[in-house]
C-alpha positions in Angstrom: 0.0 0.0 0.0 2.9 2.4 0.7 4.2 1.8 -2.8 0.9 3.0 -4.2 1.1 6.1 -2.2 4.6 6.7 -3.6 3.5 6.1 -7.2 0.6 8.6 -6.7 3.0 11.2 -5.2 5.4 10.8 -8.2 2.6 11.2 -10.7 1.3 14.2 -8.8 4.7 15.9 -9.0 5.0 15.0 -12.7 1.5 16.4 -13.4 2.5 19.7 -11.8 5.7 20.2 -13.7 4.9 18.3 -17.0 1.4 19.3 -18.4 1.1 16.1 -20.4 -2.4 14.7 -20.8 -1.3 11.1 -20.3 0.2 11.9 -16.9 -3.0 13.5 -15.7 -5.0 10.5 -16.9 -2.8 8.1 -15.1 -2.8 10.1 -12.0 -6.7 10.4 -11.8 -7.1 6.8 -12.7 -4.9 5.5 -10.0 -6.4 8.0 -7.5 -9.9 6.7 -8.3 -8.8 3.1 -8.0 -7.0 3.8 -4.7 -9.4 6.0 -2.8 -12.7 5.0 -4.6 -11.9 1.3 -4.3 -11.3 1.6 -0.6 -14.6 3.5 -0.1 -16.6 0.9 -2.1 -15.0 -2.0 -0.3 -15.7 -0.5 3.1 -19.3 0.3 2.0 -19.9 -3.4 1.0 -18.3 -4.7 4.1 -20.4 -2.6 6.4 -23.6 -3.8 4.7 -22.7 -7.5 4.7 -25.1 -9.6 6.7 -23.7 -12.4 9.0 -26.1 -15.1 10.3 -25.7 -18.5 11.9 -27.8 -21.5 10.9 -28.8 -22.1 14.6 -28.1 -20.4 17.9 -27.1 -23.6 19.6 -25.4 -26.9 18.8 -26.0 -30.0 21.0 -23.5 -32.8 21.3 -22.9 -35.9 23.4 -19.4 -36.6 24.4 -17.3 -37.7 21.4 -19.8 -36.5 18.8 -18.8 -34.1 16.0 -20.9 -31.4 14.5 -20.5 -28.6 11.9 -20.9 -24.9 12.8 -21.9 -22.8 9.8 -21.8 -19.1 9.3 -23.7 -17.5 6.4 -22.5 -14.3 4.7 -24.8 -12.3 2.4 -23.6 -9.4 0.2 -26.5 -7.0 -0.2 -24.6 -4.8 -2.7 -23.3 -4.9 -6.3 -19.7 -4.6 -5.1 -17.9 -7.9 -5.1 -15.8 -9.0 -2.1 -12.8 -10.8 -3.5 -11.9 -12.5 -0.2 -13.4 -12.6 3.2 -11.6 -14.3 6.1 -13.3 -15.4 9.3 -11.5 -16.1 12.6 -13.2 -17.5 15.7 -11.7 -18.6 19.0 -12.9 -21.7 20.8 -13.0 -22.3 24.6 -10.0 -24.1 26.0 -12.1 -27.1 27.0 -13.1 -27.6 23.3 -10.2 -28.8 21.1 -7.6 -27.1 23.3 -8.9 -23.6 22.4 -7.6 -23.8 18.8 -8.9 -21.0 16.6 -11.0 -21.8 13.6 -10.4 -19.9 10.3 -12.0 -20.0 6.9 -11.9 -17.9 3.7 -14.8 -17.3 1.3 -15.4 -15.1 -1.8 -18.6 -13.0 -2.2 -19.8 -11.8 -5.6 -22.5 -9.1 -6.1 -25.7 -10.0 -4.2 -24.1 -13.4 -3.4 -24.3 -15.7 -0.4 -21.5 -17.9 0.9 -21.2 -20.2 3.9 -18.1 -20.7 6.0 -18.1 -23.7 8.3 -15.8 -25.7 10.7 -16.2 -28.9 12.7 -16.1 -29.2 16.4 -16.0 -32.2 18.8 -17.7 -32.6 22.2 -14.7 -33.4 24.3 -15.8 -32.1 27.7 -19.2 -31.6 29.3 -20.3 -28.0 29.6 -22.1 -25.1 28.0 -19.8 -23.0 25.9 -20.1 -19.8 23.8 -18.1 -19.1 20.7 -17.8 -15.6 19.3 -17.6 -12.8 18.4 -16.4 -13.2 14.9 -13.2 -11.5 13.8 -13.7 -10.7 10.1 -11.2 -9.3 7.5 -12.1 -8.3 3.9 -9.8 -7.4 1.0 -9.6 -6.9 -2.7 -7.3 -8.7 -5.3 -4.7 -5.9 -5.7 -4.0 -5.7 -2.0 -4.6 -2.0 -1.8 -7.1 -2.1 1.0 -7.9 -4.5 3.8 -10.5 -3.8 6.5 -11.2 -5.7 9.8 -14.0 -5.7 12.2 -15.4 -7.7 15.1 -19.0 -8.8 14.5 -21.1 -9.5 17.6 -22.3 -13.0 16.6 -22.4 -15.8 19.2 -23.1 -19.5 19.2 -23.8 -21.8 22.1 -22.4 -25.3 22.2 -24.0 -27.7 24.7 -22.1 -30.9 25.5 -24.2 -33.3 27.5 -22.8 -35.2 30.4 -21.7 -38.8 30.0 -24.4 -41.4 30.6 -23.5 -44.7 32.2 -25.5 -47.9 32.8 -26.2 -48.3 36.5 -23.9 -51.2 36.8 -21.0 -49.0 35.5 -21.6 -46.7 38.5 -21.5 -49.6 40.9 -25.3 -49.5 41.4 -27.8 -52.3 41.3 -29.6 -52.8 38.0 -33.0 -52.1 39.6 -33.7 -49.3 42.0 -36.7 -48.5 44.1 -38.6 -45.8 42.3 -41.9 -44.9 40.7 -45.2 -46.7 41.2 -45.9 -48.2 44.7 -48.0 -51.2 45.4 -51.1 -50.5 47.5 -53.4 -52.8 49.3 -56.5 -50.8 48.3 -57.7 -52.1 44.9 -58.2 -48.6 43.4 -55.6 -48.4 40.7 -55.0 -51.7 38.8 -51.9 -51.5 36.8 -52.3 -53.4 33.5 -48.5 -53.6 33.1 -48.1 -55.7 36.3 -49.8 -59.1 36.1 -50.5 -60.6 39.5 -52.2 -63.9 38.4 -55.4 -65.2 36.8 -58.8 -66.5 38.0 -62.0 -67.8 36.5 -64.4 -65.4 34.9 -67.1 -63.9 37.1 -70.2 -61.9 36.1 -69.3 -58.2 35.7 -65.6 -58.8 34.7 -64.4 -56.6 31.9 -63.9 -58.4 28.6 -60.6 -56.5 28.2 -59.2 -58.4 31.2 -59.9 -61.9 29.7 -56.8 -64.0 29.2 -57.7 -65.4 25.8 -54.7 -67.7 25.4 -55.3 -69.4 28.7 -59.0 -69.5 28.0 -58.3 -71.4 24.8 -56.0 -73.8 26.5 -58.3 -74.6 29.5 -61.6 -74.3 27.8 -62.9 -72.0 30.5 -63.0 -68.2 30.6 -59.9 -67.0 32.6 -59.5 -63.4 33.7 -56.2 -61.5 34.4 -55.6 -60.0 37.8 -53.3 -57.0 38.1 -51.3 -55.5 40.9 -52.8 -52.3 42.3 -50.5 -49.3 42.3 -50.4 -45.6 43.0 -48.5 -43.7 40.4 -46.0 -41.4 42.0 -43.3 -39.0 40.7 -39.5 -39.4 40.9 -37.4 -36.3 41.5 -33.6 -36.2 41.4 -32.0 -33.9 44.0 -28.4 -33.0 43.0 -26.1 -31.4 45.5 -23.5 -29.1 43.8 -22.7 -26.9 46.8 -19.0 -26.4 46.7 -18.8 -26.4 50.5 -19.7 -30.1 50.6 -16.8 -31.2 48.3 -13.2 -31.7 49.2 -10.9 -29.2 47.5 -8.5 -31.8 46.0 -11.3 -33.9 44.5 -13.8 -31.1 43.7 -13.8 -31.5 39.9 -13.7 -35.3 39.8 -16.5 -35.8 42.4 -18.7 -33.0 41.1 -18.5 -34.4 37.6 -19.3 -37.9 38.9 -22.4 -36.3 40.7 -23.6 -34.8 37.4 -23.0 -38.0 35.5 -24.9 -39.9 38.2 -27.8 -37.5 38.0 -27.8 -37.8 34.1 -27.6 -41.6 34.3 -30.5 -41.9 36.8 -32.6 -39.5 34.7 -31.9 -41.6 31.5 -32.7 -44.9 33.4 -36.0 -43.5 34.7 -37.1 -41.8 31.4 -36.5 -45.1 29.5 -38.5 -46.9 32.1 -41.5 -44.6 31.4 -41.3 -42.8 34.8 -42.3 -39.3 35.6 -39.0 -37.5 36.5 -37.9 -34.0 37.7 -34.7 -32.3 38.8 -33.9 -30.0 41.7 -30.4 -28.7 42.3 -28.4 -25.8 44.0 -26.0 -25.8 41.0 -25.0 -22.6 39.3 -25.9 -22.5 35.6 -23.8 -21.0 32.8 -26.1 -18.7 30.8 -26.6 -19.1 27.1 -24.9 -16.0 25.5 -26.7 -16.3 22.2 -30.1 -16.2 23.9 -29.5 -13.8 26.8 -28.5 -10.9 24.6 -25.3 -9.1 23.9 -25.5 -6.4 26.5 -26.7 -8.5 29.4 -24.2 -10.2 31.8 -24.0 -14.0 31.6 -25.4 -14.4 35.2 -28.2 -11.9 34.8 -31.0 -14.5 34.9 -29.5 -16.2 38.0 -29.0 -12.9 39.9 -32.7 -12.4 40.0 -33.3 -15.6 42.0 -33.8 -15.2 45.7 -30.9 -16.6 47.8 -33.3 -19.3 49.3 -34.4 -20.7 46.0 -32.8 -23.5 43.9 -31.2 -22.5 40.6 -32.6 -25.6 38.9 -36.2 -26.7 39.4 -37.7 -28.9 36.7 -41.1 -30.2 37.7 -41.8 -33.9 37.1 -42.9 -34.9 33.6 -42.7 -37.9 31.4 -41.0 -38.4 28.0 -37.7 -38.0 26.2 -38.3 -34.2 25.9 -38.1 -34.0 29.7 -34.9 -36.1 29.7 -33.3 -33.7 27.2 -34.3 -30.7 29.4 -32.7 -32.3 32.4 -29.5 -33.2 30.4 -29.3 -29.6 29.1 -29.5 -28.3 32.7 -26.9 -30.7 33.8 -24.6 -29.7 30.9 -24.7 -26.1 32.1 -24.3 -26.9 35.8 -21.3 -25.7 37.7 -20.2 -26.6 41.3 -20.0 -23.3 43.3 -21.2 -22.0 46.7 -24.9 -22.4 46.9 -27.9 -23.0 49.0 -27.2 -25.5 51.8 -28.3 -28.9 50.5 -30.2 -30.2 53.6 -32.2 -27.0 53.6 -32.9 -27.3 49.9 -34.0 -30.9 50.2 -36.3 -30.2 53.1 -38.0 -27.1 51.6 -38.4 -28.5 48.1 -39.5 -32.0 49.0 -42.4 -30.8 51.1 -43.9 -29.1 48.0 -44.0 -32.5 46.1 -46.9 -35.0 46.2 -47.1 -37.6 48.9 -45.2 -40.7 48.1 -42.8 -39.0 45.7 -39.5 -40.9 45.3 -36.5 -38.7 46.0 -33.2 -39.8 44.6 -30.5 -37.7 46.4 -27.1 -37.4 44.8 -24.5 -35.8 47.1 -20.8 -36.0 47.9 -21.4 -36.5 51.7 -24.0 -38.1 53.9 -23.8 -35.4 56.6 -25.8 -35.8 59.9 -28.0 -32.9 58.8 -28.8 -34.6 55.6 -29.6 -37.9 57.2 -31.9 -36.2 59.7 -33.8 -34.5 56.9 -34.0 -37.8 55.0 -35.5 -39.6 58.0 -38.0 -36.8 58.6 -39.1 -37.1 54.9 -39.4 -40.8 55.2 -41.8 -40.4 58.2 -43.9 -38.1 56.1 -44.5 -40.7 53.4 -41.8 -40.0 50.9 -39.5 -42.7 49.4 -35.9 -41.8 49.5 -32.5 -43.1 48.3 -29.1 -41.4 48.8 -26.3 -41.8 46.3 -22.9 -40.7 47.7 -20.3 -39.8 45.1 -17.5 -39.1 47.7 -14.7 -41.5 48.2 -16.1 -42.7 51.5 -19.4 -42.7 53.4 -18.9 -40.3 56.2 -21.5 -41.5 58.7 -22.7 -45.1 58.0 -23.6 -45.5 61.6 -26.5 -43.0 61.2 -28.3 -45.5 59.0 -29.0 -47.7 62.0 -30.6 -45.1 64.3 -34.2 -45.9 63.4 -36.0 -49.2 62.8 -39.2 -47.6 61.4 -37.7 -45.8 58.4 -36.8 -47.4 55.1 -33.7 -45.6 53.9 -31.3 -46.9 51.2 -27.9 -45.5 50.7 -25.5 -46.2 47.8 -21.9 -45.3 47.3 -21.4 -44.4 43.7 -18.2 -45.6 42.1 -17.2 -46.8 38.7 -16.9 -50.5 39.6 -18.0 -51.0 43.2 -21.1 -50.5 45.3 -21.7 -50.4 49.1 -25.3 -50.6 50.3 -26.7 -50.0 53.8 -30.3 -49.9 54.8 -32.6 -49.3 57.7 -35.3 -51.8 57.7 
């Protein structure tokens, strides 16, 4: 670019001292190309539209996805080359920057894309975009930072219960009742001979054909109850040297339990004192990332997903767990006591915590006496107070130590 300025200066001096027409033509032509080309390039660059195909990309660990950015030139001025530069969080592909170069003709559209892998659980934001545009002669080059953001959700790892050292079947969901009010057609208790008034839908046709007499199915009677996972991510309950490992195990345990329950057709919910990373692409460019959380009262959980059925509920829970962070929060025994009393009688509470403190056990026993079902899953290296499990003979409390390969179970019966 400095050479062009030198050439223009030489031509200007020659035009002043040598009134030749060709020198004037060359000077004005180069001046128009130099200054006019720069103005046109900046004009087209400022009116270029940058959009993303989606505001969020969702990945499970190990999956790969493409992130695409669309550029639209709304002018008749071509953009010879357009370079994009986007930094990634350190947790994703070691923070390596992604680059791409596209060319935009008049009123044209181009797409720049790059691939990204879900290497670590979390909610990440990429952006803004650093854009640079230029023309073929290399006379002008303009750069700008475009406020365009994209959220990347990496879900926590999901394990089978046996991989966490847990039994393949856990106490949850529907409870048997002695009052024949709610027969459950999914739970066959036996058969008997047909009696007047029996529903034709309950006739066991195969057994009837085999015996020659009408036989009727009998079902277990249950009361449908909800299951709510309580996840403790209060930093004060974790040991400093194992904070990351145990908090990640707690999140993975919560995700695995939710997956197990959802695929069993149960109604599930989630309550936690975790801090949530905010989605930058949805919050807005001028709002702080923690703006939504700052509005919550100090006595309220940051995560409260009411019990629902279906895979959509499972994905909501997994997305909340992807954004969860272990920080100082509401004391967990207080959270469990306050939130559980707002749930329906008989609700199953699956408590995931790093420590079975005396305060937590006392709250658990009180909830058991009120008619709730409760199991505690300890993700810490040791169970701190196993002797507390034997204080009462009237409660029915189950405690599990979560490890990747071993389980220890105590119970009050």
